[in-house]
N, C-alpha and C positions, 0 to 999 in steps of 0.2 A: 504494500500500500504506500502511496505517496500523497502527502498533504502539503500544500504551499499556500501562503497568504501573500497577495500582491497589492500594493497601494498605487493607484493611478490618480493623480491630482487629489481630489477629496473622496475618492471611492476606494473602498477596501473590498477585495474579492478573495475568497478562499476556494481553492479547487482541491478535491480529494479524488484520487484515481486508484482503482483496484481491479486486478484481474480476477475474474470469477474462479470458483473452485473447478478443478478438472472435470467433474461430472457435469457442471453447468456450462463449461466453456464452449462446447459445440453449439450451444443455443444462444449464448450471450457473449458478445465481443468484449465489453468492458462495462464497469460501473463508473459514473462520473458524478461526484458530489459537488455541490456548489453552495456558497453562502455569500451574499452581497448586500451591503447597506448603501443607502443614498443613491439608488439607481436613478439615472437621469433620462435614459432612453425610454420613451413612453411605450413604444411598440417594438417588439423583437420579431425578426423574420425567421420562422422555422423553415429551413431550406430543405428541398428534396435530398435524399441520401439513399444509400444502399441498405439502411437499417429500418426495421420497424422500431418505433421509439416508445419506451415506457417512461413516463415522468411521474414522480411522486413528490408533491409539494409538501414541505414541512412548515410552511408559513401559510400565507393566504392561498386561496384556490387559483388554479391556472384559468385565465379568462380568454376566450376566443370566440368570435362569430356569434355573440349572444349566448354562449354556453360557458359554464364554469365547472371545473373538476378538481377535486383534491388529488386525484391520481388518475392517469389516463394512459391509453394505448393508442398510438397513431400509426396507421398503416403507411405503406409506400405511397408516395404522391408525386405529382409533376407540377405542383404550384406551391408557392410559399404559403405557410400558415401564419397569419398575423396574430401575435400573442400580446395582450395587454400586460404591462409590467408594473408591479407595485414598487414602492420605494425600497422595501425590504424583501429579499427573496432567499429562500433556503430550500434545498431538496436534493434529490438524486435522480439521475437520468441513466437508463439502461439502454444499450444499443443491442437490439435483438436481430439475430439472423432470421430473415423471413421464412426459411425452411424449418425453423425451430418453433414457429408460432403455434403450429398444430399440437405439438407436444405440450407446450406451456399452457395454452388457453383452450384447446379443443376446437379451434376454428382455424381456417387457412388464412394466410396473409392476404389472399385475394378478398376474403370477406371483410377485411379491414381497410382495403385499398382506398385511399382518398377520404377515409373516415377517421373520426376520433371516437373512441369508446371509453366508458367509465370502467376503471379497473375493478370496481365493485361488481360489475356484471360477470366477472370471472372468479368470484369468490375470494378476492383479495382486498376488499374494501377496508379491512382493519390495519393494513400495512402502514399508512401514515401515522396513526396513533402509536403503533408498536415501535416505529423507528424514531419518533420525534425526540425522545429524551435520551437516546443512546449516543455515545461518541462514535466517530466515523468507523473505527475498526469493528465495533460491535454491530453497527448498521449493516456493513457489508457481510458480516458473518451471518446475520439474520436473513439477509437476502439469499445468500448461498443455501442456507437450510431450507427456506421456503421453496426455492426453485429446484433444488436437488430432489425434493420430494416429488415434484411433478415430472422429473426427468427419469424416473425409475423405469418406465416403459416408453421409451421414445418412439415417436411415429416417424419412420424413416422414409423419405421420398424415393422414387425410382432413382437408381444410381445414375442413369443418363441425365436426369434433371439436375441432380446434385452436381454432376461434373460440368454441365453447361453453365450453371450459376457460378461455380468456382472459377471456371475459365473466363467468363465474362467479367467477373470482379477482378481477377488477376490482370486482365488487360485494360482495366479502367474503361471498359466499353469500346475499346478500339479493336474490334474483331467483327467480321462480317457474319450476319446471322446464317447465311448459307454455309459458310465454313464451319460455324459452330455446330450446325445440324449434322454436317458430314463427320465431324470429330466424334460425336456421341452416337452416330449410327441411326439417327431419326431423320425423317423428312422435315423440311423446313416448316411445312404446315403443321405436322404433329408436334414439333417442338414449340411452335407458337401457341398451340392450343393448350398443351400441358403447362407451359410457362404461365400463361394468363390464368389458368384454373387454380394454380397453386400460389402465385405471387401477386396476381392482380394487374401486372403490367406485361405487355408484349416484350419479347426480347429487344426489339428496337427501342422501345421506350426506356427499358432498363439501361441499355447502353447509353442513351442520351443522358440519363440521370448520373451515370457513373462518370462520363466525360465532364459534366458540369461539376460534380463533386471533386474531381481531381483538380480542376481549375481553381476551385475554392481553396483546396489545400495549398496549392502553389502561391496563391495570393497571400494566404496567412503566413507563409514562410518568408515573405518579403519580396516576391517577384513582382516587378512593376512594368516590365515590357509586355504589354498585352498582345502584341503581334506575335512575338516569340512564344508566349504562353499558349496562345490559340493554336499555333502549329503543333506544339508539343502535346496538346490534349486532344488533337484530332478534329479541330474545327477547320473549316475552309480558310478562314481569315479572321482578322480582328472584328470585322463587322458581324460575322456569324457568331462569334463569341458574345458580343454585346447583345445581339438579338436573343440569343439563348438565355442570357442572364435576365433580360427583360421578361421573357416568357416564364422562366422557372423561379426567379427570385422576385419578380415584380419591380425591379429597379435596374439601373446600370451598375456595372462593377464599381465605378467611382462612387456612386451613392452608397453602396454597401460598405465599401472601404471606409468612408467617412463616418457611417453610422455605427458599425459593429466591429471593425477589424482590430482596434486596440485591445479590446477584451479577449477576442478570439486568438490573437497572436500570443498573448500570455498563456492561455490554455494550451495552445499548440507547443509552445516552448517547454512547458512542463511535461507534456506527453513525451517529447523527445528525450527528456532527462529520466523519465520513469523506467 
């Protein structure tokens, strides 16, 4: 586990990172704890990514699109989710592998695609109260225990689907769907149908999100040459990158950098040290 507190101007941010227990690790990439006071950004953009996201707020509820949740599960999506931010925030975010969602919650990632569900719908509504008074290490241990109990009988997808998703992730979306289908021994049509049925996105949509996600990682690392970044991430040119950011993030890369990058860079730096 790694915990770091960073002060930016008048804002203090604590990040806590933890790798899940080996039993849970095939289903959950990592736990990210956060605590922040004097938040000045009124709206946070929840960007599309390769993960189904589980957020447990240990302060006020998470508010978005006229809904509020103390804990939520958000499926894969291709549009930014706008989240209203309170001055004080504390909670933990779990990055879930979409192919592990069926094991953890009894539904496919496709059933959550583009949606936000209350964690209480999956029998885990007590988690915020159970976690709230614990220190970070014990919070992560409790999450390990709760999720490991659900991982006793994992629901394993077809190996061809698992390999296609692994290959697509590994290439950050820069692989042709026809080539992907050939590699796993399925027709392109069959791959597309099985992919959508399980994850909720077509392979081409997932590749689009993965390219976008990689561009975001490079921006966080301090890369400022958008033309070079676009070429590296598989976009036709800088204009294509900018258009994709408008579609998936709801703003230009420059706007996103101005709004959120200082905080995200500190998180990314700590991940690199963890």
